C-alpha positions in Angstrom: 137.1 181.1 80.3 134.8 178.1 80.7 131.8 178.7 82.9 132.3 177.6 86.5 129.1 175.7 86.4 130.4 173.6 83.5 133.6 172.9 85.3 131.7 171.9 88.4 129.4 169.6 86.4 132.2 167.9 84.6 134.1 167.2 87.8 131.0 166.0 89.7 129.7 163.8 86.8 133.0 162.2 85.9 133.5 158.7 87.3 137.0 159.2 88.6 137.5 155.6 89.4 136.7 154.7 85.8 138.9 157.5 84.5 141.9 156.6 86.7 141.3 152.9 86.0 142.0 153.5 82.3 145.6 154.3 83.3 146.2 152.6 86.7 145.0 149.1 87.9 143.0 149.8 91.0 141.8 147.6 93.9 139.0 148.5 96.4 140.0 148.6 100.0 138.3 150.4 103.0 135.8 152.3 100.8 138.6 153.6 98.5 140.5 152.4 95.5 144.2 151.9 95.6 147.0 151.4 93.1 150.6 152.2 92.3 151.1 155.8 91.6 151.5 156.7 87.9 153.5 159.8 88.8 156.5 158.1 90.6 158.0 154.7 90.9 156.8 152.6 93.8 156.2 148.9 94.7 153.6 149.4 97.4 150.4 151.0 96.4 150.1 154.5 98.0 147.9 156.1 95.3 144.3 156.5 96.6 141.1 157.3 94.7 138.1 158.4 96.7 134.9 158.0 94.6 132.7 159.9 97.1 134.8 163.0 96.7 135.8 162.5 93.1 139.4 162.9 94.1 142.7 161.2 94.0 145.8 161.5 96.2 149.2 159.9 96.4 150.6 159.6 99.9 154.1 159.0 98.4 154.6 162.0 96.0 151.7 164.1 97.4 150.1 164.7 94.0 146.4 165.0 94.2 143.3 166.6 92.7 140.1 165.8 90.9 139.4 164.4 87.4 140.6 167.5 85.5 143.9 167.5 87.4 144.4 163.8 86.7 143.8 164.2 83.0 146.1 167.2 82.9 148.9 165.2 84.4 148.4 162.1 82.3 147.8 163.7 78.9 150.0 166.8 79.4 147.1 169.2 78.5 146.0 172.5 79.9 143.1 173.0 82.4 140.6 174.1 79.7 141.7 171.3 77.3 141.2 168.7 80.1 137.7 170.1 80.9 136.8 170.0 77.2 138.0 166.4 76.8 136.0 165.2 79.9 133.0 167.3 78.7 133.1 165.5 75.3 133.0 162.1 77.1 130.0 163.2 79.1 128.2 164.9 76.3 128.3 168.2 78.3 128.1 171.5 76.3 131.1 173.7 77.1 129.8 177.2 77.7 132.1 180.2 78.0 131.9 183.2 80.4 130.8 186.6 79.3 133.3 188.7 77.4 134.0 186.0 74.8 131.4 185.6 72.2 130.2 182.1 71.8 129.7 182.6 68.1 133.4 183.5 67.6 134.4 180.4 69.7 132.2 178.2 67.6 133.5 179.8 64.4 137.1 179.3 65.5 136.5 175.7 66.5 134.8 175.0 63.1 137.7 176.6 61.3 140.2 174.3 63.2 138.1 171.2 62.3 138.3 172.3 58.7 142.0 172.5 58.8 142.3 169.1 60.5 140.1 167.6 57.8 142.4 168.9 55.1 145.4 167.4 56.9 143.6 164.1 57.3 142.8 164.0 53.6 146.4 164.9 52.6 147.8 162.2 54.9 145.4 159.7 53.3 146.7 160.6 49.9 150.4 160.3 51.0 149.7 156.9 52.7 147.9 155.6 49.5 150.7 156.8 47.3 153.3 155.1 49.5 151.4 151.8 49.3 150.7 152.1 45.5 152.8 151.6 42.5 154.1 155.2 42.7 155.6 154.5 46.1 158.0 151.7 45.2 161.1 153.8 45.4 160.0 155.3 48.7 159.3 151.8 50.1 162.7 150.7 49.0 164.2 153.7 50.8 162.2 152.8 54.0 163.6 149.2 53.8 167.1 150.5 53.3 166.6 152.6 56.5 165.3 149.4 58.2 161.9 151.0 58.9 159.4 148.1 59.6 155.9 148.1 58.2 154.6 148.4 61.8 156.6 151.5 62.4 155.5 153.1 59.1 151.8 152.4 60.0 152.2 153.6 63.6 153.5 157.0 62.6 151.3 157.3 59.5 154.2 157.7 57.1 153.6 158.2 53.5 154.9 159.4 50.1 154.4 162.6 48.1 154.8 161.6 44.5 156.6 163.6 41.8 153.3 164.8 40.4 152.6 168.5 40.6 148.8 168.1 40.9 148.2 164.7 42.3 147.4 165.9 45.8 145.5 168.8 44.4 143.1 166.5 42.5 142.7 164.2 45.5 141.9 167.1 47.9 139.3 168.4 45.4 137.7 165.0 45.2 137.7 164.8 49.0 135.6 168.0 49.2 138.0 169.9 51.4 139.1 173.5 50.9 142.1 174.0 48.6 142.5 177.5 50.1 142.8 175.9 53.5 145.3 173.5 52.0 147.3 176.5 50.8 147.2 178.1 54.3 148.5 174.8 55.7 151.4 174.6 53.2 150.2 171.4 51.5 149.7 173.2 48.2 150.9 176.5 46.8 149.2 179.0 44.4 150.1 179.3 40.8 150.6 182.8 39.3 148.4 181.8 36.5 145.7 180.6 38.9 145.0 177.3 40.6 147.3 175.3 42.9 150.2 172.9 42.7 151.7 170.3 45.2 154.3 171.8 47.5 155.7 168.4 48.5 157.0 166.3 45.6 159.1 163.1 45.6 159.4 163.1 49.4 159.0 160.7 52.3 156.3 162.2 54.4 156.2 162.4 58.2 153.0 163.7 59.7 153.5 165.9 62.8 150.7 165.2 65.3 149.6 167.0 68.4 149.3 165.1 71.7 145.7 164.1 70.8 146.8 162.5 67.5 145.5 165.2 65.2 147.8 166.0 62.2 148.9 169.6 62.5 151.8 169.7 60.0 154.1 167.6 57.7 157.8 167.1 57.3 159.0 165.8 53.9 162.4 164.2 53.4 163.7 164.3 49.8 164.4 161.1 47.9 166.5 162.9 45.4 170.2 163.0 46.3 170.7 166.0 44.1 168.0 168.0 46.0 169.5 170.8 48.0 166.6 171.0 50.5 166.9 167.8 52.5 163.7 168.5 54.4 160.7 170.7 53.6 158.4 171.4 56.5 154.9 172.9 56.8 154.9 176.6 57.5 153.2 178.0 60.6 149.4 177.9 60.4 146.3 178.5 62.6 146.8 175.0 64.0 150.6 174.7 63.9 153.3 176.9 65.6 156.9 175.9 65.1 158.6 174.8 68.3 155.4 173.9 70.2 155.2 170.2 69.2 157.4 167.1 69.7 157.4 164.6 66.9 156.3 161.2 68.1 154.8 162.4 71.4 151.4 161.0 70.5 152.9 157.6 69.9 155.3 157.8 72.9 153.2 159.3 75.7 151.9 156.1 77.1 155.4 154.5 77.0 156.9 157.6 78.6 154.4 157.2 81.4 155.4 153.6 81.9 159.1 154.1 81.6 159.0 157.3 83.8 161.4 159.0 81.4 161.7 160.2 77.8 164.5 160.1 75.2 164.9 163.2 73.2 166.5 163.0 69.7 166.8 165.4 66.8 165.3 163.9 63.7 162.0 162.3 62.7 163.8 159.2 61.3 165.8 158.8 64.5 162.6 158.8 66.5 160.8 156.3 64.3 163.9 154.0 64.3 164.1 154.2 68.1 160.5 153.1 68.3 161.1 150.3 65.8 163.9 148.9 68.1 161.8 149.0 71.3 162.7 152.5 72.6 159.1 153.7 72.3 159.5 156.5 74.9 161.5 158.5 72.3 160.4 161.9 70.8 162.1 164.3 68.5 162.4 168.1 68.7 161.8 168.5 64.9 165.3 170.0 64.3 168.4 170.6 66.4 167.1 173.5 68.5 165.0 172.7 71.5 162.5 175.4 72.4 161.1 176.6 75.7 157.6 175.4 74.7 159.0 171.9 73.9 160.8 171.8 77.2 157.6 172.6 78.9 155.7 169.9 76.9 158.3 167.4 78.0 157.9 168.4 81.7 154.1 167.8 81.4 154.8 164.2 80.6 157.8 163.2 82.6 160.4 164.3 85.2 163.4 162.5 83.6 164.8 163.2 80.2 167.7 161.6 78.3 169.0 164.0 75.6 170.6 162.1 72.6 171.4 164.6 69.9 173.7 163.8 67.0 177.4 163.3 67.8 178.6 165.9 65.3 179.5 169.4 66.3 176.0 170.8 65.5 174.2 168.2 67.6 176.6 168.6 70.6 176.2 172.4 70.5 172.4 171.9 70.4 172.6 169.7 73.6 174.5 172.6 75.3 171.8 175.0 74.3 169.1 172.7 75.6 170.4 172.7 79.1 169.1 176.2 80.2 165.7 175.5 78.7 165.4 172.3 80.6 166.8 173.8 83.8 163.9 176.2 83.8 161.7 173.4 84.9 162.0 171.2 88.0 163.1 168.0 86.3 164.3 165.3 88.6 166.8 163.9 86.2 168.5 165.3 83.0 171.0 163.1 81.2 173.2 163.4 78.2 173.6 160.3 76.0 176.8 161.0 74.0 176.9 159.5 70.5 180.3 159.2 68.9 181.3 161.3 65.8 180.7 158.1 63.7 178.1 156.8 63.6 176.9 160.1 64.8 173.0 159.7 64.9 170.7 157.2 66.6 169.6 155.7 63.3 173.1 154.8 62.2 174.1 153.7 65.7 171.3 151.2 65.9 172.3 149.8 62.5 175.9 149.2 63.7 175.4 148.2 67.3 171.7 147.2 67.6 169.4 147.3 70.6 172.0 146.0 73.0 174.6 148.6 72.0 172.0 151.4 72.3 170.9 150.1 75.7 174.6 150.1 76.8 175.1 153.6 75.5 172.0 155.0 77.4 173.1 153.2 80.6 176.3 155.2 80.5 174.5 158.6 80.2 176.0 161.4 82.3 174.1 164.1 84.1 173.5 166.8 81.4 174.9 169.6 83.6 178.1 167.7 84.1 178.4 166.8 80.5 178.0 170.4 79.4 180.6 171.6 81.9 183.1 169.0 80.9 182.6 169.8 77.2 183.1 173.5 77.8 186.3 172.7 79.9 187.6 170.6 77.0 187.1 173.5 74.7 189.0 175.8 77.1 191.9 173.3 77.2 192.0 173.2 73.4 192.8 176.9 73.2 196.2 178.4 73.9 196.3 180.3 77.2 196.2 183.7 75.5 192.9 182.9 73.7 190.9 181.4 76.7 189.4 184.6 78.0 186.2 184.4 75.9 185.9 180.6 76.7 186.2 181.3 80.4 183.4 183.8 80.1 181.2 181.2 78.4 181.9 178.8 81.2 180.8 181.4 83.7 177.6 182.0 81.8 177.0 178.2 81.8 177.5 177.9 85.5 175.1 180.8 86.1 172.4 178.8 84.3 172.1 176.4 87.2 169.2 177.5 89.4 170.8 177.5 92.8 174.2 178.3 94.2 174.8 174.8 95.6 174.8 173.5 92.0 176.9 176.4 90.8 179.5 175.8 93.5 179.5 172.0 92.7 180.1 172.5 89.0 182.6 175.3 89.7 184.6 172.8 91.8 184.2 170.1 89.1 185.5 172.6 86.5 188.5 173.4 88.6 189.3 169.7 88.8 188.8 169.1 85.1 191.0 172.0 84.2 193.9 170.5 86.1 193.0 171.1 89.8 193.3 174.9 89.5 192.4 177.0 92.5 188.6 177.3 92.9 188.8 181.0 94.0 191.0 182.0 91.1 188.7 180.1 88.6 185.7 181.8 90.1 187.2 185.2 89.6 188.2 184.3 86.0 184.7 183.1 85.0 182.7 185.7 87.0 181.0 183.3 89.5 180.9 183.7 93.3 183.0 181.1 95.1 181.2 181.7 98.4 179.5 178.5 99.5 176.1 179.1 101.0 175.8 177.9 104.6 173.6 174.8 105.2 170.5 175.6 107.1 169.8 173.9 110.4 166.0 173.9 109.7 164.0 173.9 106.6 160.7 175.7 106.4 157.7 174.1 104.9 157.5 176.8 102.2 161.0 175.9 101.1 160.3 172.3 100.4 156.8 172.9 99.0 155.1 170.5 101.5 155.0 170.7 105.3 157.0 167.9 107.0 154.6 167.8 110.0 151.0 169.2 110.2 148.8 169.5 113.1 145.8 167.2 112.4 143.2 169.5 114.0 144.5 172.5 112.0 144.3 170.4 108.8 140.7 169.4 109.5 139.7 173.0 110.2 141.4 174.4 107.1 140.1 171.6 104.9 136.5 172.2 106.0 136.9 176.0 105.6 138.0 175.4 102.0 135.1 173.1 101.4 132.3 175.5 102.5 131.7 179.0 101.5 129.7 179.7 104.7 132.5 178.5 107.0 135.0 180.3 104.9 133.2 183.7 105.5 132.8 183.1 109.2 136.4 181.9 109.6 137.7 185.3 108.3 135.0 187.4 110.0 136.1 185.9 113.4 139.8 186.1 112.6 140.2 182.4 113.2 143.4 182.4 111.1 145.1 183.6 114.3 144.5 180.1 115.7 146.5 178.5 112.9 150.1 177.9 113.8 151.4 176.2 110.6 153.1 178.7 108.3 152.2 176.6 105.3 148.5 176.5 106.2 148.4 180.2 106.9 150.1 180.9 103.6 147.5 178.7 101.8 144.6 180.5 103.5 146.1 184.0 102.7 146.7 183.1 99.1 143.3 181.6 98.7 141.7 184.7 100.3 143.5 186.9 97.9 142.2 185.1 94.8 139.6 187.0 92.9 138.6 183.9 91.0 138.1 181.0 93.5 136.9 178.6 90.9 138.8 175.4 90.2 140.6 177.2 87.4 141.4 180.2 89.6 142.8 177.9 92.3 144.9 176.0 89.8 146.4 179.1 88.2 146.4 181.5 91.2 148.0 179.5 94.1 151.8 179.1 94.4 153.2 175.6 93.8 153.6 174.8 97.5 150.1 176.1 98.4 148.5 174.3 95.5 150.1 171.0 96.5 148.9 171.5 100.1 145.5 172.4 98.9 145.3 169.1 97.0 146.6 167.2 100.0 143.9 168.7 102.3 140.9 168.7 100.0 141.6 165.5 98.2 143.3 163.0 100.4 144.4 163.6 103.9 141.3 163.4 106.1 137.9 161.8 105.7 135.3 164.3 107.1 131.6 163.7 107.2 129.6 164.5 104.0 126.4 165.4 105.9 126.5 169.2 106.6 125.2 168.8 110.2 127.8 166.3 111.1 130.5 168.3 109.2 129.6 171.4 111.2 130.0 169.5 114.5 133.5 168.4 113.3 134.3 172.0 112.4 133.2 173.5 115.6 135.0 170.8 117.5 138.2 171.6 115.6 137.9 175.3 116.3 137.2 174.7 119.9 140.3 172.5 120.2 142.4 175.2 118.4 141.0 177.9 120.6 141.9 175.9 123.7 145.5 175.4 122.3 145.7 179.1 121.7 144.5 179.8 125.2 147.1 177.5 126.7 149.9 179.3 124.8 148.6 182.6 125.9 148.3 181.3 129.5 152.0 180.4 129.5 152.9 183.8 128.2 150.8 185.6 130.7 152.3 183.5 133.5 155.8 184.8 132.5 154.5 188.4 132.5 152.8 188.0 135.9 156.1 186.7 137.3 157.9 189.8 135.8 155.3 192.2 137.3 155.6 190.6 140.8 159.4 190.8 140.7 159.3 194.5 139.7 156.2 195.5 141.8 154.2 196.7 138.7 150.8 196.4 140.5 148.6 198.1 137.9 149.8 195.9 135.1 149.6 192.9 137.5 145.8 193.4 138.0 145.2 193.5 134.3 147.3 190.3 133.7 145.4 188.5 136.5 142.1 189.3 134.9 143.4 188.1 131.5 144.7 184.9 133.0 141.3 184.2 134.6 139.6 184.7 131.3 141.9 182.3 129.6 141.4 179.7 132.3 137.6 180.1 132.0 138.0 179.7 128.2 139.9 176.5 128.6 137.5 175.1 131.2 134.6 175.9 128.9 136.3 174.2 126.0 137.0 171.0 128.0 133.4 171.0 129.3 132.0 171.3 125.7 134.2 168.6 124.4 133.2 166.3 127.3 129.5 166.8 126.6 130.0 166.1 122.9 131.8 162.9 123.8 128.9 161.9 126.1 126.4 162.6 123.3 128.3 160.6 120.8 128.5 157.7 123.3 
């Protein structure tokens, strides 16, 4: 855990206008800076940056926060990673909380830097070999694959020569640790002592993390007789399989501009897509997408086009990717179906070019529909007596969809695709409920994640409670939460109160998604409250007075009904108590009106 004081210093010292301006063109207007939101498509600028508060907020998609939140969204990094990046820019030392020894942190960081240094040296060797006399065959291979020089340089591609000790000698001369190189899988140990090159006569693709640091290598053989087409780096202290996407470092800015990503299987496919202008393409480093990779995609975009190979293995991999992607709230998931021949993006581009690829992508189907149709085609390919297992697989597929509306929709589509069979009978066959959930007449704010209408006075009161520890304590001591009518605001306050860690990190990780979004909306963008504490307190007390008056009005109406009931039924003892309560409520309202009138006169 990073010390709260460090997080606060980083947030307060970061020039958020300058930071956001690196990604979004901003124009000053009415004391704020405005631009088109980088998180959703819009023509009219609704994205606001408030330099006084160090906060941003979009009135269109409701995303907001401070500098750390913005960097997390734009770079797809975690909260601690974003803090560290901003701290590096400011020259702020990142201190950790007690319980984690600073020495061990420093040692771990130094160890990681040593590994990165080894990979940088190895990549330099592979690039030099590619460009030198030893790399002529590899350069010819790159030309045959129509890889441009710009693409080769952009991805840092290189060549591992046939030599058993070339990279070993180069690493020695570079002064890096050969034992670290062994741990990274660049070299291997000889039984007789010493090391030898693990990658030989291979086209080398460096795998980079989102910051552009080389974490691993993938080497494609240039020998047609070689059984292992690819050799990849093993897992290491800086590389875990299935946690990185090839080409993400090169693609992330393009993904942000295009508002979507194209996901392919292979390294060469990704490089070729970039070379032809589809620079928002990444590869999953193999056919099997992982949960970590799906999450990494979600950090950078809400729309994904999956374009795996057109052979059986690639199409099966697209089917397996669906549940991993459905685990996140993507706004669009599409399947780009390549033909059996040419079955991969590389070959397809060679045959049909940019226009053909653009046309193919434009005809992409929703991934869910594509998977359902493919499973139905498989069912129809079997004779009736052999379809039981396939029906069960269709049921498992339908249950992957996160809500019953989607399940029902795709159940009906399956029935249509299978020859307009009865939906009820198909539901029984595949093991999915055919009951259609009733549409709700109203939708609560917690269900949509953002309240449709908020009482402005309630918002001001809650905003100011969250911005002041003193007001927060008195708010709860006086049970002022009873004055708040909005269920969304009440939930936010209750979740915030339950947090043991009320630091920025604790808020980011402890609040539910709906409450966190509302927190950002209130604290970062909805209302401009005074910065001077004396003026802010006047606002706060005025807001509480107004809410108390509203509460008294509601109580007065309720008491009036109860008084009428007592008069009708001659309940005199209860009537006296209610009349006293009603008088107290009227006095409270009169006092509130009088106080607000005096405040208006003073302001005038």
